[in-house]
Structure formats: structure tokens, C-alpha cells
C-alpha positions in Angstrom: 0.0 0.0 0.0 1.2 3.5 -0.9 0.2 7.0 0.2 -2.2 9.0 -2.1 -0.2 10.9 -4.6 -1.2 14.4 -3.3 -0.2 13.4 0.3 3.1 11.9 -0.8 3.9 15.1 -2.8 3.0 17.2 0.2 5.2 15.2 2.5 8.1 15.4 0.1 7.7 19.2 0.0 7.7 19.5 3.8 10.8 17.3 4.1 12.7 18.7 1.2 15.2 20.8 3.1 15.4 18.8 6.4 19.0 17.6 7.2 19.2 13.9 7.0 21.2 13.4 10.2 18.7 15.4 12.2 15.8 13.4 10.6 17.5 10.1 11.4 18.0 11.0 15.1 14.4 12.2 15.4 13.2 9.1 13.7 15.1 6.9 16.2 13.7 8.8 19.2 10.2 8.6 17.9 10.5 4.9 17.2 11.8 4.3 20.7 8.8 6.1 22.2 6.3 4.1 20.2 8.0 0.8 21.0 8.2 1.6 24.7 4.6 2.9 24.8 5.8 5.7 27.0 3.1 7.5 29.1 5.3 10.2 30.6 3.0 13.1 29.8 5.1 14.2 26.8 3.6 14.3 23.3 5.2 11.9 20.8 5.1 14.8 18.3 5.5 17.8 20.5 8.3 19.3 18.4 8.5 20.2 14.7 11.4 17.7 14.0 9.4 14.9 15.7 6.5 15.6 13.3 8.9 15.5 10.3 10.2 12.2 11.5 6.6 10.9 11.7 5.9 12.1 8.2 9.0 10.3 6.9 8.8 7.0 8.8 5.5 6.5 10.5 2.9 8.1 8.3 3.0 5.5 5.5 2.5 2.6 8.0 -0.1 4.4 10.0 -2.0 5.3 6.8 -1.9 1.7 5.7 -3.3 0.4 9.0 -6.0 3.0 9.1 -7.0 2.6 5.5 -7.2 -1.2 5.9 -9.4 -0.8 9.0 -11.7 1.6 7.1 -11.9 -0.8 4.2 -13.0 -3.6 6.5 -15.6 -1.3 8.0 -16.9 -0.4 4.5 -17.1 -4.1 3.5 -19.0 -5.0 6.7 -21.3 -1.9 6.4 -21.7 -1.1 2.7 -24.7 1.2 3.7 -22.3 3.4 5.7 -21.5 6.7 3.9 -20.2 9.1 6.5 -20.6 12.8 5.9 -18.8 13.9 9.1 -15.6 12.8 10.8 -14.3 13.5 14.3 -10.7 12.3 14.7 -9.2 12.4 18.2 -5.5 12.4 18.4 -5.4 13.3 14.7 -1.7 14.0 14.4 -1.1 15.5 10.9 -4.4 14.2 9.6 -3.6 10.6 8.7 -7.2 9.4 9.3 -8.6 12.3 7.3 -6.6 11.4 4.2 -7.6 7.7 4.5 -11.3 8.6 5.1 -11.5 11.0 2.2 -9.7 8.6 -0.1 -12.4 6.0 0.7 -15.3 8.3 1.0 -14.7 11.4 -1.2 -18.1 12.7 -0.3 -17.1 13.5 3.3 -18.4 17.0 4.0 -16.8 18.0 7.2 -14.0 16.9 9.6 -13.0 18.0 13.1 -9.5 17.0 14.0 -8.3 17.2 17.6 -4.7 17.0 18.6 -2.6 18.5 21.4 0.5 19.1 19.3 0.7 22.5 17.6 3.4 21.2 15.3 1.3 18.3 14.2 -1.7 20.5 13.5 0.4 22.9 11.5 1.8 20.1 9.3 -1.7 18.7 8.9 -3.1 22.0 7.8 -0.3 22.5 5.3 -0.8 19.0 3.8 -4.6 19.3 3.5 -4.7 22.9 2.1 -6.1 22.8 -1.4 -6.0 19.0 -1.5 -9.1 17.9 0.5 -12.6 19.2 -0.3 -14.2 18.6 3.1 -14.5 21.5 5.6 -11.8 20.9 8.1 -11.6 22.3 11.7 -8.4 21.8 13.6 -8.7 22.0 17.4 -6.1 22.0 20.1 -7.1 19.4 22.7 -6.1 16.6 25.0 -8.0 13.4 24.3 -8.6 12.8 28.0 -9.9 16.2 29.0 -11.0 18.3 26.0 -13.9 16.4 24.4 -16.9 17.6 26.3 -17.9 20.5 23.9 -17.5 18.6 20.7 -20.4 17.7 18.4 -21.2 14.1 17.4 -20.0 12.9 14.0 -21.0 10.0 11.7 -17.5 8.5 12.1 -15.5 9.0 15.3 -11.9 7.7 15.2 -8.9 7.3 17.5 -5.9 5.8 15.8 -2.7 4.9 17.8 -4.1 6.9 20.7 -5.1 4.5 23.4 -1.4 3.3 23.7 -0.5 6.9 24.8 -3.1 7.1 27.5 -2.7 5.9 31.1 -4.8 2.8 31.6 -7.0 4.3 34.3 -8.2 7.0 31.9 -9.2 4.6 29.0 -12.8 3.7 30.1 -13.8 7.3 30.4 -12.2 8.1 27.0 -13.9 5.2 25.3 -17.2 6.3 26.8 -16.8 9.8 25.5 -15.8 8.6 22.0 -18.9 6.4 21.9 -21.2 9.2 23.0 -19.8 11.3 20.2 -20.4 8.6 17.6 -23.6 9.2 15.7 -23.0 6.0 13.8 -19.6 4.3 14.1 -16.5 4.5 16.3 -13.2 3.2 14.9 -10.2 2.5 17.1 -6.9 1.4 15.7 -4.0 0.2 17.9 -0.5 -1.3 17.4 -0.8 -5.0 16.6 0.9 -6.1 19.8 -0.5 -8.3 22.6 -0.9 -5.1 24.7 -2.7 -3.3 21.8 -5.0 -6.3 21.5 -5.8 -6.2 25.2 -6.7 -2.5 25.0 -9.0 -3.3 22.0 -10.6 -6.2 24.0 -11.3 -3.9 26.9 -12.8 -1.3 24.7 -14.8 -4.0 22.9 -16.3 -5.3 26.1 -17.2 -1.8 27.2 -18.8 -0.8 23.9 -20.8 -4.0 23.7 -22.1 -3.4 27.2 -23.1 0.1 26.0 -25.2 -1.4 23.2 -22.7 -1.2 20.3 -22.6 -3.7 17.4 -19.2 -4.9 16.4 -18.9 -4.3 12.6 -15.3 -5.4 12.2 -13.1 -7.3 12.5 -15.1 -9.7 14.7 -18.1 -11.4 13.1 -19.8 -11.7 16.5 -20.2 -10.0 19.9 -19.2 -13.1 21.9 -16.1 -13.1 24.0 -12.9 -13.3 21.9 -12.0 -16.9 21.4 -8.3 -16.4 21.3 -6.2 -17.2 24.3 -2.7 -15.8 25.1 0.0 -16.2 24.0 -2.1 -16.0 20.8 -3.6 -12.6 20.0 -5.6 -11.0 17.2 -3.8 -8.7 14.9 -3.4 -8.0 11.2 -0.6 -6.8 8.8 -0.2 -4.5 5.8 2.9 -4.3 3.7 4.0 -0.7 3.2 6.2 0.6 0.4 9.1 2.7 1.7 10.1 5.8 -0.2 13.8 6.6 -0.7 13.6 9.2 2.1 11.8 6.6 4.3 14.7 4.2 3.8 17.3 6.9 4.4 15.6 8.1 7.6 15.4 4.6 9.0 18.8 3.6 7.6 17.1 0.6 6.0 17.9 -1.4 2.9 14.6 -3.2 2.4 12.1 -1.3 0.2 9.1 -2.3 2.3 8.0 -2.9 5.9 5.1 -4.8 7.5 2.9 -2.8 9.8 1.1 -4.9 12.4 -2.1 -3.4 13.8 -5.4 -4.3 15.5 -8.7 -2.4 15.2 -12.3 -2.2 16.3 -15.2 -0.8 14.4 -18.3 -0.4 16.7 -21.6 0.8 15.2 -25.0 1.8 16.3 -26.4 -0.2 13.4 -25.7 -3.9 13.0 -23.8 -5.2 10.1 -26.2 -6.6 7.5 -24.3 -9.9 7.1 -21.5 -11.6 8.9 -18.9 -13.9 7.5 -15.8 -15.5 9.0 -12.6 -13.4 9.2 -9.2 -14.7 8.3 -7.1 -14.0 11.4 -3.7 -15.4 10.4 -1.6 -15.7 7.3 -3.0 -18.4 5.0 -1.1 -21.6 4.6 -1.3 -22.7 1.0 -0.4 -26.0 -0.6 -1.0 -27.8 -3.9 -4.7 -27.8 -4.4 -5.5 -26.8 -0.8 -5.3 -23.9 1.6 -5.5 -23.7 5.4 -7.2 -20.7 6.9 -7.5 -19.7 10.6 -11.0 -18.2 10.9 -12.9 -16.3 13.5 -16.5 -17.5 13.0 -19.9 -15.8 13.4 -20.7 -18.3 16.2 -17.9 -16.9 18.3 -15.4 -19.7 17.8 -12.0 -19.7 16.1 -10.2 -22.6 14.4 -8.1 -23.6 11.4 -10.0 -25.0 8.4 -8.7 -26.9 5.4 -10.2 -26.1 2.0 -9.5 -28.2 -1.1 -10.6 -28.3 -4.7 -13.4 -30.7 -3.5 -15.0 -27.7 -1.8 -15.7 -26.1 -5.2 -16.7 -22.4 -5.0 -15.7 -21.8 -1.3 -12.2 -23.1 -2.2 -11.9 -20.4 -4.9 -12.7 -17.8 -2.3 -10.4 -19.4 0.3 -7.5 -19.4 -2.1 -8.0 -15.7 -2.8 -8.4 -14.8 0.8 -5.6 -12.9 2.6 -5.0 -12.2 6.3 -7.7 -9.9 7.5 -10.2 -10.7 4.8 -13.8 -11.8 5.3 -14.5 -15.2 3.7 -17.9 -15.4 2.1 -19.5 -18.9 2.6 -21.1 -18.7 -0.9 -17.7 -18.2 -2.5 -18.1 -14.5 -3.2 
């Protein structure tokens, strides 16, 4: 997956004159903070150079995870056509770009972030490129949401991992109250990220939400540690991305986990592929999360006719239609 052309060009323009040694150092610092899931009260992107490091090294991966999550929501809820977006912890607008790429008819977006540097970069990137009316607000996700208006789609991507655990239930409750239709939460695809998603999932189901994706059910998650639910997207690295990370490989795999919770139920539910497929000659093994709340590996062969064709095409994270579609 690659960034939209206008976004990629905007990023290149913002990074054009940034000294590479400074960018590399900022990228290392940012990467360490993400991996450590630091909750020291400091913003990951408080400074201008940290934002530039994010644009060079984290934006492509975050965009890929967010866009994949939105694609899964759209597949599960084909009737959902959001006109308004509220993105909390918006950074430089990653969710905005992914949402308008999928739903160009989006009319308005409110983006909340505590970092002035991130908001400034986001405004620069979106200017003249996105048709929706955009309002950028300075705000802390844990304390500054009370005066906001509901939106069709409310999102928080890579935000819960920056919040102290004791504050998460209140934040999830606020996000759900602001969701006129659907709340999308995206987190790193780590066991800890999965646990945060599970806690939010339990809370939202108790509040009356319907799980649109990735789960095809509202039963307790069937996976047991050390196993955990997560997905992956392969991300193309630009030349600057490789230089900033001092990397030789032209791609990286972004692991993520997400939850789309809606006020309307999904019209149909199908099993979800929750691990990389294992393909062989004339057969494929898929690990599936099922609508009945179970999870198991299933072997499909040519004898299974149409469903085998669908199984052979299915990738990690896809829904598997039982009628072969």
C-alpha cells in the first residue's frame, strides 16, 4: 500500500530541506517512544522535528493500517457513507486522508490534537487537497472532548497506547457518546494493543454497540494468550523513508489491530481470516474467526468447489464469504 499521490507530494515538499542526520535522530527517538509505549505526559510529536520524523517514517505505515481498517468497515457496512468525521489524536491528519480517499463525499471533519506542530503540518498537507470543511482543534484526548459535536464517524488511531490505563474507560465512553453511527479505534498489533482493544470492545458491547469489524460476532474473543488477534499490511518505503530509518529493504510490514463499533448492526456476517493463509498444492488452510464466536483452522481443497476459490484468494484480515463471493 502507498500513500495517495497528493499526500506523498505534500510530505516530500515539507521534508525537502530537512538535514538527513537530524531526521534520522528524530526518527530513532520517535521509534523508541512508540515501542516503549511511554506515558510520561510528553507528546510523541511535540516538536517540529518529531513531526517531520513521523511524516518520513510512521505516516505510511499508520496510513496503511487506518485505510485497511476503514476498508474492513466499509465491507461490513456497505450502507455506511459518513458525511462527518471527528478524529481524536489526529496528528497531521492521517485518518482524514484515509477517510476522504475511501469516501470522497465526506463533507466536514473536526481534527483534535494537542500538538501545535502536528496540527500545523496537517493544515499544510490538507490545504487545497481535501474538499471537506476541516476544523483543527487543540485538545487533549482525556480532558477536552466535552464541547464537541457528534459525527457519523469518530476515530482514534494509535491513541489508546499513549493514555494511562485508568483513563481509558472514560475516554472510550466519551468517544462512543460522540459517535452518531460508528467508532473506529486502531492500535498497534501487539499483545498489549489487543488487550486494549478487547477492553474497549467489552465496554462498547455493554453500552449497546454492534461490532462491525473485525469480529463477526459479539461473543467473547475466542483467542487465548499467548495467541492474539492482529493484522498486517505491507508498506512501500520511499527513498527518504529508507534513508531516515537507515534501512535497505524497500518495504516494511505494519502490524495493527482495530475495532469498528456501530450503532447499526452489520447486514451480514462472514468468517474473518485472522492469520496468514497456509497454501499448498490444491489446498489452503485458513485460521478463521467465526460468526458463532469460535476460532479454528479449516482446510479447504478443490473438492470444496466455490468456497475453495474464495479461500484461495483470501488474505490475512479478509472476510470469507461462505457462498464463495
